[in-house]
C-alpha atoms as a printed R data frame, in Angstrom:
   type eleno elety resid chain resno      x      y       z
1  ATOM     1    CA   UNK     A     1 10.975 36.335 -62.224
2  ATOM     2    CA   UNK     A     2 13.297 34.584 -59.758
3  ATOM     3    CA   UNK     A     3 10.440 32.409 -58.475
4  ATOM     4    CA   UNK     A     4  9.496 31.463 -62.042
5  ATOM     5    CA   UNK     A     5 13.057 30.380 -62.799
6  ATOM     6    CA   UNK     A     6 13.166 28.315 -59.609
7  ATOM     7    CA   UNK     A     7  9.882 26.632 -60.565
8  ATOM     8    CA   UNK     A     8 11.156 25.827 -64.053
9  ATOM     9    CA   UNK     A     9 14.442 24.502 -62.650
10 ATOM    10    CA   UNK     A    10 12.497 22.213 -60.285
11 ATOM    11    CA   UNK     A    11 10.583 20.727 -63.244
12 ATOM    12    CA   UNK     A    12 13.808 19.905 -65.031
13 ATOM    13    CA   UNK     A    13 15.953 18.795 -62.088
14 ATOM    14    CA   UNK     A    14 14.590 17.241 -58.879
15 ATOM    15    CA   UNK     A    15 17.734 18.380 -57.016
16 ATOM    16    CA   UNK     A    16 16.492 21.988 -57.380
17 ATOM    17    CA   UNK     A    17 13.396 21.240 -55.253
18 ATOM    18    CA   UNK     A    18 12.766 21.760 -51.607
19 ATOM    19    CA   UNK     A    19 12.566 18.420 -49.782
20 ATOM    20    CA   UNK     A    20  9.127 16.953 -49.128
21 ATOM    21    CA   UNK     A    21  7.970 14.924 -46.143
22 ATOM    22    CA   UNK     A    22  6.359 11.566 -46.862
23 ATOM    23    CA   UNK     A    23  2.772 11.691 -45.653
24 ATOM    24    CA   UNK     A    24  2.946  8.029 -44.646
25 ATOM    25    CA   UNK     A    25  6.200  7.744 -42.662
26 ATOM    26    CA   UNK     A    26  7.345 11.363 -42.308
27 ATOM    27    CA   UNK     A    27 10.721 10.748 -43.967
28 ATOM    28    CA   UNK     A    28 12.186 13.632 -45.929
29 ATOM    29    CA   UNK     A    29 12.684 12.983 -49.656
30 ATOM    30    CA   UNK     A    30 13.096 14.844 -52.912
31 ATOM    31    CA   UNK     A    31 10.247 14.394 -55.341
32 ATOM    32    CA   UNK     A    32 11.528 12.773 -58.513
33 ATOM    33    CA   UNK     A    33  8.971 14.294 -60.890
34 ATOM    34    CA   UNK     A    34 10.404 15.984 -63.970
35 ATOM    35    CA   UNK     A    35  9.055 16.889 -67.374
36 ATOM    36    CA   UNK     A    36  9.965 13.346 -68.415
37 ATOM    37    CA   UNK     A    37  7.890 11.749 -65.643
38 ATOM    38    CA   UNK     A    38  8.382 10.537 -62.097
39 ATOM    39    CA   UNK     A    39 10.145  7.608 -60.454
40 ATOM    40    CA   UNK     A    40  6.882  6.766 -58.699
41 ATOM    41    CA   UNK     A    41  5.398  5.735 -62.042
42 ATOM    42    CA   UNK     A    42  8.045  2.976 -62.160
43 ATOM    43    CA   UNK     A    43  6.545  1.300 -59.074
44 ATOM    44    CA   UNK     A    44  3.828 -1.187 -59.976
45 ATOM    45    CA   UNK     A    45  0.760 -0.775 -57.762
46 ATOM    46    CA   UNK     A    46 -2.526 -2.592 -58.210
47 ATOM    47    CA   UNK     A    47 -5.496 -0.376 -59.066
48 ATOM    48    CA   UNK     A    48 -7.010 -1.272 -55.683
49 ATOM    49    CA   UNK     A    49 -3.868 -0.224 -53.787
50 ATOM    50    CA   UNK     A    50 -3.551  2.958 -55.858
51 ATOM    51    CA   UNK     A    51 -7.196  3.876 -55.072
52 ATOM    52    CA   UNK     A    52 -6.687  3.201 -51.350
53 ATOM    53    CA   UNK     A    53 -3.544  5.361 -51.292
54 ATOM    54    CA   UNK     A    54 -5.368  8.209 -53.029
55 ATOM    55    CA   UNK     A    55 -8.178  7.960 -50.469
56 ATOM    56    CA   UNK     A    56 -5.768  7.948 -47.502
57 ATOM    57    CA   UNK     A    57 -3.116 10.463 -48.544
58 ATOM    58    CA   UNK     A    58 -3.282 13.905 -50.125
59 ATOM    59    CA   UNK     A    59  0.435 14.377 -50.907
60 ATOM    60    CA   UNK     A    60  3.338 12.358 -52.282
61 ATOM    61    CA   UNK     A    61  4.854  9.357 -50.545
62 ATOM    62    CA   UNK     A    62  8.518  8.420 -50.495
63 ATOM    63    CA   UNK     A    63  9.856  5.664 -52.706
64 ATOM    64    CA   UNK     A    64 10.370  3.334 -49.714
65 ATOM    65    CA   UNK     A    65  6.705  3.549 -48.697
66 ATOM    66    CA   UNK     A    66  5.453  3.128 -52.266
67 ATOM    67    CA   UNK     A    67  7.645  0.051 -52.694
68 ATOM    68    CA   UNK     A    68  6.384 -1.329 -49.377
69 ATOM    69    CA   UNK     A    69  2.763 -0.774 -50.442
70 ATOM    70    CA   UNK     A    70  3.491 -2.403 -53.815
71 ATOM    71    CA   UNK     A    71  4.909 -5.472 -52.053
72 ATOM    72    CA   UNK     A    72  2.221 -5.825 -49.396
73 ATOM    73    CA   UNK     A    73 -0.886 -3.913 -50.402
74 ATOM    74    CA   UNK     A    74 -2.253 -0.908 -48.549
75 ATOM    75    CA   UNK     A    75 -0.975 -2.014 -45.146
76 ATOM    76    CA   UNK     A    76  2.444 -2.679 -46.614
77 ATOM    77    CA   UNK     A    77  3.144 -5.085 -43.785
78 ATOM    78    CA   UNK     A    78  3.036 -2.226 -41.258
79 ATOM    79    CA   UNK     A    79  0.101 -2.085 -38.882
80 ATOM    80    CA   UNK     A    80  0.741  1.590 -37.964
81 ATOM    81    CA   UNK     A    81  0.128  2.955 -41.443
């Protein structure tokens, strides 16, 4: 029951979640997904970039990386990614 309540709380409030690590840069961040949506849906990515990100990464990326990819495509201006 306690786990269920924690899961429900995480859907309503991102602050109730355990931090995630960005698969691209390793930075710790709190996922912003709620029942109302996610901040990542606010970031405009081309379909090509979105497909490349899905092919390269299995988990969520931090807002900074998504914004960098949106500005510069899949390489985001960083040769190490």
